[in-house]
C-alpha positions in Angstrom: 0.0 0.0 0.0 3.0 2.3 0.4 3.5 2.6 -3.3 0.1 4.1 -3.8 -0.7 7.6 -3.6 -3.3 8.0 -0.6 -5.4 10.5 -2.6 -8.9 9.1 -3.2 -9.7 8.6 -6.9 -13.0 9.6 -8.2 -12.6 8.3 -11.7 -10.7 5.5 -13.3 -8.8 4.8 -16.5 -9.8 1.5 -18.2 -6.7 0.4 -20.1 -8.7 -1.9 -22.4 -6.9 -3.8 -25.1 -4.7 -1.6 -27.3 -3.9 1.9 -28.2 -3.0 1.1 -31.9 -5.7 2.6 -34.1 -5.8 -0.1 -36.8 -6.2 -2.8 -34.0 -8.9 -0.7 -32.4 -10.7 -0.5 -35.7 -10.6 -4.2 -36.2 -11.7 -4.8 -32.6 -14.5 -2.3 -33.0 -15.9 -4.2 -36.0 -15.6 -7.5 -34.3 -17.3 -6.3 -31.1 -20.1 -4.4 -33.0 -20.9 -7.6 -35.0 -20.8 -9.5 -31.8 -23.1 -7.1 -30.1 -25.5 -7.0 -33.1 -25.7 -10.8 -33.1 -26.1 -11.0 -29.3 -29.0 -8.5 -29.2 -30.7 -10.0 -32.3 -30.4 -13.6 -31.2 -31.5 -13.1 -27.6 -34.3 -10.7 -28.5 -35.5 -13.4 -31.1 -35.7 -15.9 -28.4 -37.7 -13.5 -26.1 -40.0 -12.6 -29.0 -40.7 -16.3 -30.1 -41.6 -17.1 -26.5 -44.0 -14.2 -26.2 -45.8 -14.7 -29.6 -45.8 -18.6 -29.7 -48.2 -20.4 -27.3 -46.4 -23.6 -28.2 -43.3 -22.6 -26.3 -45.4 -21.7 -23.2 -43.6 -24.4 -21.2 -41.2 -24.0 -18.2 -38.1 -24.9 -20.3 -38.6 -22.0 -22.7 -39.7 -19.7 -19.9 -36.3 -20.2 -18.3 -34.7 -19.9 -21.6 -36.3 -16.6 -22.0 -35.1 -15.4 -18.7 -31.5 -16.5 -19.7 -31.7 -14.4 -22.9 -32.8 -11.4 -20.8 -29.9 -11.9 -18.5 -27.5 -12.2 -21.4 -29.0 -8.9 -22.9 -28.4 -7.0 -19.7 -24.9 -8.4 -19.2 -23.8 -7.6 -22.7 -25.5 -4.2 -22.8 -23.6 -3.2 -19.5 -20.3 -4.0 -21.1 -20.0 -3.9 -24.9 -21.3 -0.2 -25.6 -18.7 1.0 -23.2 -15.9 -1.1 -24.9 -17.1 0.3 -28.4 -16.8 3.9 -27.0 -13.5 3.4 -25.4 -11.9 1.9 -28.6 -11.9 5.4 -30.0 -11.4 7.3 -26.9 -8.0 9.1 -26.3 -8.6 9.0 -22.5 -10.7 6.0 -21.4 -12.1 7.4 -18.2 -15.0 6.1 -16.1 -16.6 7.8 -13.2 -16.9 6.2 -9.8 -20.7 6.2 -10.1 -20.6 4.6 -13.6 -18.0 2.1 -12.4 -20.2 1.2 -9.5 -23.3 0.7 -11.6 -21.5 -1.5 -14.1 -19.8 -3.4 -11.2 -23.1 -4.4 -9.5 -25.0 -4.9 -12.8 -22.6 -7.4 -14.2 -22.2 -9.1 -10.7 -26.0 -9.5 -10.2 -26.8 -10.6 -13.7 -23.9 -13.2 -13.8 -24.6 -14.5 -10.5 -28.4 -14.8 -11.4 -27.4 -16.8 -14.6 -25.3 -19.3 -12.6 -28.4 -20.0 -10.3 -30.7 -20.0 -13.3 -28.7 -22.7 -15.0 -29.1 -24.8 -11.9 -32.8 -24.2 -12.0 -32.9 -25.3 -15.7 -31.1 -28.5 -14.8 -33.7 -29.2 -12.2 -36.4 -28.6 -14.9 -34.8 -31.1 -17.2 -34.3 -33.5 -14.4 -38.0 -33.6 -13.5 -39.1 -33.7 -17.1 -36.9 -36.7 -18.0 -36.6 -38.7 -14.8 -40.1 -37.9 -13.3 -42.2 -37.2 -16.4 -45.5 -38.2 -14.8 -45.0 -35.8 -12.0 -43.7 -33.0 -14.3 -47.2 -31.1 -14.7 -47.5 -30.9 -10.9 -43.9 -30.2 -9.9 -43.3 -27.6 -12.5 -46.6 -25.9 -12.8 -46.6 -22.3 -13.5 -47.1 -21.1 -9.9 -44.0 -23.2 -8.9 -42.0 -21.8 -11.8 -42.8 -18.2 -10.8 -42.0 -19.0 -7.1 -38.6 -20.6 -8.1 -37.8 -17.6 -10.3 -38.6 -15.1 -7.7 -36.5 -17.1 -5.1 -33.6 -17.2 -7.6 -33.5 -13.3 -7.9 -33.8 -12.9 -4.1 -31.0 -15.5 -3.4 -28.9 -13.8 -6.2 -29.3 -10.5 -4.4 -28.3 -11.9 -1.1 -25.4 -14.0 -2.2 -23.8 -11.6 -4.6 -24.8 -8.0 -3.9 -25.0 -8.0 -0.1 -21.4 -9.4 0.3 -20.1 -7.0 -2.3 -21.3 -4.0 -0.2 -18.3 -4.8 1.9 -16.0 -3.9 -1.0 -13.8 -0.9 -0.2 -15.2 2.4 -1.1 -11.7 4.2 -1.0 -9.8 3.5 -4.1 -6.4 5.2 -4.6 -4.2 6.4 -7.3 -2.7 5.2 -9.6 -6.3 4.9 -10.9 -5.7 2.6 -13.8 -7.7 -0.5 -14.2 -6.1 -3.0 -16.4 -9.4 -4.2 -17.8 -12.1 -3.3 -20.2 -14.6 -2.9 -17.3 -14.9 -2.5 -13.6 -14.3 -6.1 -12.6 -14.1 -7.2 -9.1 -10.5 -8.4 -8.7 -9.2 -5.5 -10.8 -11.0 -3.0 -8.8 -9.8 -4.6 -5.5 -6.2 -3.9 -6.7 -6.9 -0.2 -6.2 -8.0 -0.4 -2.7 -6.3 2.0 -0.4 -6.5 -0.4 2.7 -5.7 -4.1 3.1 -8.1 -6.3 1.2 -7.4 -9.8 2.7 -10.9 -9.9 4.3 -12.5 -8.9 0.9 -10.6 -11.7 -0.9 -11.8 -14.2 1.6 -15.4 -12.9 1.2 -15.0 -13.1 -2.6 -13.7 -16.5 -2.5 -16.4 -17.7 -0.1 -19.1 -16.1 -2.3 -17.8 -17.7 -5.4 -17.6 -21.0 -3.7 -21.3 -20.8 -2.7 -22.5 -19.3 -5.9 -20.4 -21.5 -8.3 -19.5 -24.9 -6.7 -22.9 -25.8 -5.1 -25.0 -24.9 -8.3 -22.5 -26.7 -10.4 -22.5 -29.8 -8.2 -26.2 -29.8 -8.3 -26.2 -29.7 -12.2 -23.6 -32.5 -12.2 -25.9 -34.7 -10.0 -28.9 -33.7 -12.0 -27.4 -34.6 -15.3 -25.9 -37.9 -13.9 -29.5 -38.9 -13.1 -30.8 -37.7 -16.5 -28.1 -39.7 -18.3 -29.0 -42.7 -16.4 -32.7 -42.3 -17.2 -32.0 -41.4 -20.9 -30.1 -44.7 -21.4 -33.2 -46.6 -20.5 -35.5 -44.7 -23.2 -36.0 -46.2 -26.7 -33.9 -44.8 -29.4 -36.1 -42.0 -30.8 -36.9 -40.6 -27.4 -33.2 -40.9 -26.3 -32.1 -38.8 -29.3 -34.5 -35.9 -28.4 -33.6 -36.0 -24.8 -29.9 -35.9 -25.5 -30.4 -33.1 -27.9 -32.0 -30.9 -25.2 -29.5 -31.8 -22.6 -26.5 -31.2 -24.7 -27.4 -27.6 -25.3 -27.7 -27.1 -21.6 -24.5 -28.8 -20.8 -22.6 -26.7 -23.4 -24.0 -23.5 -21.8 -23.0 -24.7 -18.3 -19.4 -25.5 -19.3 -19.1 -22.0 -20.9 -20.5 -20.3 -17.9 -19.0 -22.1 -15.0 -15.7 -23.0 -16.6 -14.4 -19.5 -17.2 -15.9 -18.2 -13.8 -14.2 -21.1 -11.9 -10.8 -20.4 -13.6 -11.0 -16.7 -12.8 -12.2 -16.7 -9.1 -10.8 -20.0 -7.7 -7.2 -19.1 -8.9 -4.9 -17.9 -6.0 -5.0 -14.0 -6.0 -1.1 -14.0 -5.9 -1.1 -15.8 -9.2 -3.8 -13.7 -10.8 -2.9 -12.0 -14.1 -4.9 -8.9 -15.0 -4.4 -9.7 -18.7 -5.4 -13.2 -18.3 -8.5 -12.4 -16.3 -9.4 -9.6 -18.9 -9.6 -12.1 -21.7 -11.6 -14.7 -19.6 -14.1 -12.0 -18.8 -14.3 -11.1 -22.4 -15.2 -14.6 -23.3 -17.9 -15.0 -20.4 -19.4 -11.5 -20.8 -19.4 -11.0 -24.6 -18.8 -14.3 -26.4 -21.1 -16.5 -24.2 -24.2 -14.3 -24.7 -23.7 -14.5 -28.3 -23.2 -18.3 -28.4 -26.1 -19.1 -26.0 -29.0 -18.3 -28.5 -27.1 -20.1 -31.3 -26.6 -23.2 -29.1 -30.4 -23.4 -28.2 -31.9 -22.6 -31.6 -29.6 -24.6 -33.8 -30.0 -27.7 -31.5 -33.6 -27.4 -30.7 -36.4 -28.6 -33.1 -39.1 -26.8 -31.3 -37.4 -23.3 -31.5 -36.6 -23.9 -35.2 -40.1 -24.9 -36.0 -41.5 -21.9 -34.1 -39.1 -19.6 -36.1 -40.2 -21.1 -39.4 -44.0 -20.7 -38.6 -43.6 -17.2 -37.4 -41.6 -16.1 -40.4 -43.9 -17.9 -42.8 -46.9 -16.3 -41.2 -45.3 -12.9 -41.6 -44.5 -13.6 -45.1 -48.1 -14.6 -45.9 -49.5 -11.6 -44.2 -47.3 -9.3 -46.4 
């Protein structure tokens, strides 16, 4: 702490990726295309759920929430990146940094819980199909969703309130956003307790949902192997989509937050965050639509109807 200027910082400089103009132009095009695909894909899934009664089942209700979370996460990060790529001084105020920090934390945390909820839905649908209409009726789905948001707030936001509010110079964040570990490195005081709280929070928020998903899918795979060939193929198709998303979401988060802080590389963490916050929201709609017959059929019917109406 002695190397730091004890003057409290009220704004921060996001170092981002590069200061080379040609590199930034290329990155701008890539991020812009990525953001357009993300917005289009996730809005399409939400729209299909709202206009197509065939998709009014819990699985697509949870998928719709996942798309909403991806929209919020991507929108809280990517527009800022696009602006900063052509900014000579990439500053962000303390207020904007705080809003971005809590938004990303809350949405990402909620998504980790949602993936566990989606695994439970698939477990009931495949392992206990006769009880599915009762166990996953709409009232239950709404209660589980409300509980998910409440638990996410309590697990992620409340512990984060203990983050140090005094951040000192040098006010440079080696990141493209206000990410937890990078912000902690600017703290004026000792952050050992904060690191312990962060590790505990990540353990609760990542390990337990991930373990629950593993157990759920172990039961699902065991049940699927007993299904006749045609039903087995459809069940595996649905589960493969979810497992892929789980690996993308939990894999990057565990690598980032379960690594010892002494071995943490800001540049390494920056690119992991890039993958989880910009690439994953783009890939999720593609995974679910390209590998789901119901969604593809709904898309075909909706677009065919719109064509006929014209």
